[in-house]
Structures are given as structure tokens and as C-alpha cells.
N, C-alpha and C positions, 0 to 999 in steps of 0.2 A: 573693402576693395580699394579704397583710396589709400589705405596704409600699405597694402600690398604693392600698389603702383609705385610707391616711393622707396620700396625695399629693394636692396640689391642682392641679399642673400636670404634664403628662406629654407629652413629645415623643418620638415613636417614628419611627425611621429604619431601615428594613430592606429586605432583599431576599427572593428566594425561590430555591429550588433550581433548577438548570438542566434539570429534566425537563419533560416535556409536561404533567404534572399540576399544576405550580405549587405544590408543597408548600412549607410554611414551612421555613426553615433550621434546622439542629439546635439552635442556641442560643436558638431561639424556641419549640420544640415544647413544652417543659414549661410555659412561660407560656401557650401557646395551649390546651393541654389543660385548664389550670385555668379559663380563660375559658369553655370549652365546657361546663363542669359544669352539669347540668340543674337542680341545686337552688339555683343562685345567684338571689337576688331581683332583680327588674327594676330596683330603685333602688339597687343595691349601689354603684355609682360615681357617685351623685348628688353634685354638688358638684365633681366632677373635670372639669378642662378639659384637652383633649388635642389634639394635632395628629399626623397620620400622613403620612409621605412614603415611597413605595415605590420600590424599584429594580427595573426589569424590562426585558424585551426583547420588543417587539411581534412579533418573528419567531415567538414561541410563541403557540399558540391561546389559553392561559390566561394572558394578559398581566397581570402585576402582581396576580394573584388573591389572594395572601397579604395584601397591603396592603388591598385592597378588603374582604376578609372581616374583617380586624382592625378597620377603620374601622366597619363595620356592627355588629360585636359590641360594641365600646365604647359606641356609641350606644344599643344595645339594653339595656345594663346601666345606663343613666342618665347617662352621662358627656356633656359638652357639647363639641362641637368648636370649637376656636378659629378655624379656617378650613377651607375645603374641602381635602380630601386632595389631596396632590401625587402624581403618577405620572411617574417618570423613565423614559425610553425610551432604551436603548442603541443603538437603530437610527437615532435622530436624528442628523443630521450633527454636532451639537455634544454628542452624548451626553446623559446624564441631566442635565447641568448646564443644558440649555436650559429644563427644567422647574424645576429646583432653584432657579435664580437668582431668578425672579419670586416663587416660593413663599416663599423665605427673606425677601425684602423685606416681604412681607405678614406673615410670622410675627413679625419683629422689631418691626414697627409695632404689631401686636396686643399682644405681650408688654409693650412699653413702656406701652401704655394700661392693661393689667392690672396691671402692676408698675412704677409710676412711681418715679423716683429721689427720694431724700429731698431736702428743700429745701436749695438751695445746692450740691448735687453735680451736676457737669457729666458729660455723656456721655463715657465714656472713649474715647480715640483711640489706636489702635495704629499707631505710626509708627517711624521709625528711632531716635527718642529712647528708645523703650521697649526697644530691644535692649541686652542685657548681654554684655560680653566676659568670659567665665569661664575660669579656668585649666584645665590638663589634667585630665580626669576620672580616677577610679579605676575599673578594670575587674576584674571577678571572674567567671570562667567558671562557670556554674551547670550546665552539662551535662558529662557525662563526656568525657574527652580523646579517647576512641575513638568517640564518638557523631557521626553525620553532621551534626548541627545544632550550631553554635557560638553558643550563647546566652549573653549577658553581662549581668551586673548592673552598672549604671553609677552612680557616686555623684559628685555635684558639690559642691564646697566653695562655699557662698554666704556665708561669713563676710566681712564688709567690703563686700559687693556692694550693700548697701542695699535688697536685694530682699525685699519683704514678700509673704508668701503665706499662704493658709489651706488646710487639708486639703481636698482635692477640686479645687483649682485645676489648671489644665493648663499644662504647660510645653513650648513648641515648641523643639526643639533643631536647630540648623543646624551640622553638623560642618564644620570647616575643613580641607579636603583639601590636604596639601602640594603645591606647584606641581610638584615632581619626579615626583609620582604621576599627574599628569594628562597622559596621552600621547595620547589619542584626541581625535577632533573630533566634536562632536555634530552629526549631519546630520539636519535636520528636514524635508527636501524630501519632499513626497508624503505627510506624515502630520501630524496635528493633536494633540499631546500635551495632557493635562489642564493646566488653568491653574496648578495648584500647582507644576508643574515650573518654569515661568517665574518664579513667585513666589520659589521657592528660589534659582534661578539669579541673580536680581537682587541678592542679598546678596553675591555673590562676584565681581562684575565691578568694575573700577576706572574703566572708561570711562563718563562720565556719559551719553553718548548711548546706548550699549548698555544701560545700566541703565534708561533711560527706555523703551526699546523692550520690554524684558523685562517691566517693570511694566505696560506697556500690554497685552501679550499675556496678562497675568494677570487682565485685566478681561473681562467678558462681551463687550463691543464688540470688543476685541482678539482674543479667541478666535474670533469669527465672521469677522473680517477674515482671520485666518490660515487658517481652513478654506476660505474662498472663494478665497484665493490658491492653496493647495495643491491644490484640487480643480477649478481652473478648466479650461476647455476648452484642449486643446493649441493652441499658437500658434507653434510653431517654423516656419521657412521650409520645412523638409522636409515638414511635415505639412499644408500647405495643402490637399492633396487630401482628407485626413481631415476637415478643417473643412467642406468641401462635403457629404460623406456624412453627417456628424453633423447638419448643418443640414437636409438633405433628410429624413433620418430623423425628426427632431423634427417638421417640418412635416407629414409624412405619417403620423405616429403609428406608426412601425415600430420595433419592439424590436430593438436591436442587441446583446443581451447573450449570444446563443448563440455558442459557439466551435465552429467547424466547419472542417475542412481548413486548419488554422493561420490562421484569420481570424475576426474578430468579424463575424457574419452576421446580417442581418435580412431577412425575406421579407414582401412586401406587394403593394399595387396602386396604380399611379399612372396616371391618365387611361385607366382601363379595361384597362391592361396589367399583367400580373404582372411584378414586378421582384424582384431579389436584390441587396441592398446588402452590400458586403464591404469590410472593412479588414484587410489582412493583418498578422499580428502577428510575422512573420518579420523579419529584417533587410531593409531596403529593397532591397539588392543581390540578395536571394533571393526577392523578392515574386512573381516568376513561378511559383514552385513552388505557392503557395497559389492564385493566379488560374487556373492550368491545371487543378489538382485540382478546383476548384469547377466550371470549365467542363465538364470531363469528367463529373462526377457529375450535374450538372443538364442535360447534353446541350445546352449552349449553344454554337453556332458562334462562331468567333472574331470574325466580323463584327457579332455582337450583344454583344460585351464592350466596354463603354465605360469607358475608363480616365481618371481625373482625376489630373494630375500637376503638379509644379512645373516651371518652365522658366527656366534661368539666362539664356538668350539672349533673353528678352523683357523689356521694362521692367516694373518692379514693378506688379503688379495688372492688367496687360494680360491679356486672355482671348482664347484662339483655339481654334476647333473644327477638327479635321482628321479626314478619313475614314480615312486610313491614312498610313503613313510609317515611317521608320527610327527608331532610338533617339536619335539626336542627341547621343550621349555621355551620356545619362542611364542610369545602372545599373539602375534599376528597370525602365525600358522595355526595356532590353537583356535582362533576365532574363525578362520576359513574353514577348518575341519568341522567345527560346530555348526556353522550355517550352511554347509553343504550336506547337512543331514548325517554328520559323523563319518563321511567318506574320507579315507586317507589316500584314495586312488587318483591323485592329481600329481603331475610332474612338477618339479621345482628346481630351480638353479640357486645354489647357495654360495654366496660370496663371503669369504672369511673376513672378520674384523678383529679376531683375537679377543682376549679378555683384558680387563684393566689391571695395571700393576698398582700395588699399594692399597690404600683405603678407599679409593674412589668407588662408589656404588655403581651398579649396572646402569640404572636409569640416567644418571648424570653422564656416565661414559658414552653411552650410544648417542647422546645429544651433542657431543663434541664434534667439531669439524676435523676433517682429515688434516694432518700436518702437511706442510708444503713438501717435506721430504718423502711423504708417502704417496703423493698424487701420481707420480709416474707409474708406480706399481698398480694403483687403483685404476688408472686409466687403461692399463694393459688387461686388468681383470674385466673391465667393462667391455673392452673389445673382444675379449675371449668369450664372454657371456653372449654377446651378439653373434659371434661365430657359432656357438652352440644353437642358438635359436634358428639361425639360418640353416643349419644342418638338420635340425628337427623337422623344419618345414619342407626342405628340398630332398632329404634322404630318408626321412622317417625316424621315429623315436628309437627303434631297435638299433639302427646303425649309428645314431648320435650317441647312444649310451655305450656302444662298443668303442667309441673314440674316433669314429670316422668324421671328417670335416670337409667342408667344400674347399 
């Protein structure tokens, strides 16, 4: 507390424990207990300017409560906030950085106003020119040889480097891993790492284009682009039926997050009729297991099970409604027929994806993503399929088969 009383600027960046009470972390508790002493005068921190950024998770009821309490307590003791407190949320698609980035921009601007550079001194810029190539460091283990943690004290020889520093300065170290030790491949599909990972990786690639992309992913804009790419709606040829179900669920406000009978399931109402939307999570060749299990559980006869599937034998984006029929070589339909007791009497909407050209086999072809040039037609096919479903529910199957639409 004596040190805080002498400080003119205070930047606090902290989290809270992962329990439902939102308690402050262990390394903050002593400081927090001192701040809560009842005998502290209300002007104790007069003249102190501060900023608080909290790390939290809105999945907890007491979201970021430690940072909120700290902000209020500092103000109650006479301190002046430099800017509004920032609250990072780990539930955000971009994590806490979504709030931290704009908060830091405001903070640096305010700090530069409060602490201007001396006349003639330029704003420092950290770029490749600031990087130093240092020799091999000296390592000294500071934990016992039989201890489970291998903690090392590392010494760098800075003589002749021209590196000038003052006590309290920070040194960022990027180890150079021998090429022979790098055996794995970093697979980022489906995930969005923190930007710092890309910032570090950019120092180790020799390809200029790869370096440029890594540096881009280290920016706020690049991080958001990567997230949108990784979390985009499925667009493979095999999953065109899922695209119809997803679009229908969104428009009807049906929640598809429940997992039931090996399928993502949503229940709702369309045109005054109760409906169950389902996306089997089994392999496509086994999708009949999930479809039949749901039909039995909800007592839905096969004639009222409407299947949306891809069709290799129709031109891309062509849509066709059939009241019944065989599997036509489609393994998913074959599985559904088998598990519905051999019944072919279920309606289906078939969306054309065409056949592959050249030597590409069917299995590889259907796992490809739609080309960007194909997406407009596929989106129209999805909308047409939803129109057919609407007509089946509102007008009846016979009229929908005859081509009548709402």
C-alpha cells in the first residue's frame, strides 16, 4: 500500500478464480484485503491515475466481478480512472482480445497525452530491425534433478550486441529450434489460436508470403478473419442437406444444440405443425441408425420422415422432391431404408451435386467444398428446398409434388 501511495500511474490487468463466486486470484488477495481496510481515508489515493482490465468468462453468473470491485474501490479511495474499465470475455468468439484490443488503443492514447515524449524524441517502433541475434545462452537448473519441474536460470551474453537496457526493461526471447527437431505439422483447422502464436511463428519462416500471412493473423483483423473461416458453416458437397436444415433452423428460431439418438436435434413448430429437425452425427453410411432411432422414439411413421440429401446424378444445384423411391446408389439413403425395416416409403428432397470430372474418385469428390463460383446457385437450391418443405407442411405432400408453392 505504501508503494501504491507513491505511484502516480497504475495499470491493473487481472483475472478471477474459476469458481461461481468470482473470488480474486491468490496473488491479488493480500492487496485486495489492504484496500478493504475500513480505516483508510477516502482521499488516500488522490492524485493516482489508474486503469483496470479484467479477464472473465460470461458463462459464470459473477462475470468479471473482481475487476468491477477493484475499479469501484480505487475510485472510492480518491483515484482517478484514465479510461473506462475493460472487461475481457473468454466466451467471445475472439476471446478476451476482442475487448482488449480497443481498450489498449484508448489506453496508449491517454498515456501519451499524460506522459508526452521529450522534445525531439520519436515514438519507438518495434520491427525486424529491433531484433538481436544472440549467441547460445547458459543454462543452469535451479530445481533438484529428481524434481518433476525442470526450471532453468538462463543467462545471455550481451557484450558487443550494442543492446542498451535499464533495470525493469522487458526482453522477449524467441528460441530458434533446430530444423531436425521439428517433426510435426501444426494443424489449425477448426481452431483459432491466440494472435501471439502467429507473431512468434512469423519470425521463423523463410517464405515471404507465409511470413506476411502469419503477420496478418497476428493482427486483430486477421484474427477475426481466421475465426470466421474456421467456424464457417459446413460447405462440403456431402453436407448440402445439413445446409438446408441449418438454414431452416435459423429462420424458424429452432435450437439445434441438443444431442439425441446420435444426432443434433431441434424441436419446434412450422406452419402450425410440430417438427423435429435432425442432423445425424454418425458416418454418412450409418445415418439410418440415427434416423430410425429418432423415428421410433417420437413415433413418426416413415411416410412422415422427410430426408434431404445430395444427388450425384442430378446437375449441380438442381432440386427434386420425390414421395418415395430406392437409394440410387446413395449409401446414406441405403442405410435409412435398411434401418426403417426396408421401407422405401419416405419422401426425400434431392439436391444435385453432379459427378466428378477426370480421375477424382467419388469419396474424395463429395468431401470437397463448394467452389466460391458455385455458392450462389447452391444458396438458391437451399432456399428452394426450404420452400418445398414449407409447401409440404402448409399445403400437403400431394400439392407440393405437383409443384405448388406458398
